[in-house]
N, C-alpha and C positions, 0 to 999 in steps of 0.2 A: 500675759493682760487676764483681765478673769472679768467674767458677764457677770449683767447681776442675776440678783435672785430672780427663779419662774414666779408673778403672783401665783398666790398662788387663786387654790381653782375650791365655788366653792362649794359649803358644803352639799350632799346632796340632802333634798329634802326626804323627810322616813315613813314611810307607808303606815297606818297604825296595821297589824295584821289580823281578818273577823269583818266586822265590821264597825264603820262608822257612822257614828249618829252625824241622823238631817241635819240637824240646826250646823254643823262647823260644814258639812256642805252646798245650804244652800245658806250660810249666815254672810254671808260677800255681796251674795243678789238682792237680801233683803236691804241691805244696807243701802246698796248705790239707788234702790229704786225709794227707799224711803226721803232720802236722803233728796232730792229730783224733788218730790213731797214739803219738803223742810222741814220735815220730822227730825229734827239729833236726834235722837231716838228712838230707833222701831219696835221695843218697846212696847210703847205706844199702838204699832198698830197688829203687832205680833198677840198681845196679850189683850184687847180694848176686852173684852168680855170679861176679861178679875178686875180690872180698873175700873170700867164703869160700872158694875156690875150685869146677873141676868136678864135682872129685868131694860133693864137699860141699850145694852146691851143687842140683846134682840129688837130692835127701832130704828136705830141709828149706827152707821159706819162713819165713820175719821173718815176727810179727802184732806185736806194739808193742810199746814202751821204759817201761818205767813206771816214776816217779821215786820215791823215796821221799818226806817228810816233808821234811829238810833239806837235801835238793838233792844227796844228792852216792852217789855206787856205784845207778846205776841198773839194772836188771832187761830183758835184752834178747827178748822170750817169741821160741819158735821152735818152729814142726810140722816134727814130723816121722816121719817111714813107722817104723810098729811093731818089721819086722825089720832098718834100717841104724841106732836108739834105742843100739845099745852104742858098735858101732862112730864115735855122733856124740858120746858121751860123752863116749868116751878123748880126742878131739879137745877135748874143752872148754877147757884149757887155748890153744894155737895158735891157736884162732877166734876166743872175746875179744880176743888181743894181735890181730888184721888187726883188727875190728870198732873198736877204743882209735885203732889207726890211725887209719882214715877218720876220727872223728868228732876226732882231731888231741890227744885227753888220754883219761885212763880215765875214759871217760865208761861205759864197765858192768863192769859186779864182777860179776854172775852172770849166767849164761843158765842159764833154766827151760825145760828137751824137757816141750812136751802128742804126744804116740802119735796120728798119726795119720793119715788120704791128706792128702801134701804138695794136691793140689788138690779145690776146692772140688764139688760139686754142678753150678755150670752151667760147668764147664773141662770133662769131659766123659765120657765113661762110665767107671770107674778095671780094669783090666786083671782084675781077679776078679769082676767081674757077672758071674752069666752071661747069655749072647744070647736077648733075649726069642722064644718059639718064633712059629711064625708059624703061622694058624687053619685047620683041612683049610676047604675047600672048600666052598660050604656047601650045602646037599639044594634041588638048583630046584622038587621037588615040593615040600615043605618051609616051603620059599621064597614057593609060591602062595599054601598053605593059610596063613601066616603072616602076606599080601595083605593079603587076600581076611576074615582078623579085624581084623585093624586096621582098615579100613576099613568094618567096621563097624560100629565101637568109634564113628568118626566122621562118620560116616553125615549123622546130624543136626546137625548144624556148618554154620551157615550162614557167615562169617569164613571165608573162604579162609586165609588168615593161620594165624587159632586148628585150625582142622580140619587144615594139614596137621603143627603139632604135636601135634594129637589122637595123632591115624593116627604119627606115628615114634614118640612117646610108647608110645603101644601096641607095634609094634614091638620098641621095647625091652626092655618088661615084659615079653613072648613069648617074643622073646628065651632072654631069662636063665633065663623059670622052662624052657623046652625044653633045655638045657641043665646043668641042675641037677637 
């Protein structure tokens, strides 16, 4: 009796020697994120400055592509700085042609503008936000009284960690009531 041949092992993936291009390392992740937002071609996200032009790319950002139920004539949603919205609105026909050239066919039928800051909260402080004021230096005598009152509040607690937490809480409460 003969045995059937063993299944062939998959060929080992061969790694390059030396450095690998970042585009190969991140390509799959960028594609997955882009597809979740409706971008069929992630090139629209990664090369926005080249597609829209440096002037428009500075004040706009593509957010998502929404396809209608019939599948033709998608809507590209852009974030735009409010002060630049009228200028961008006038350039929408040229921008739509550039975006469709990126796709290779007339994929985008209209572009919707959302007026907001082009960067998110995590990307830095917006230029119009006020700078935080620094607190005045604490008065040493007032700090000593505050420390004594907080230590008295936490005096009867045996656990060191709990005593430190109660002491910190008492200091914060006393400091807050002192400033208001």
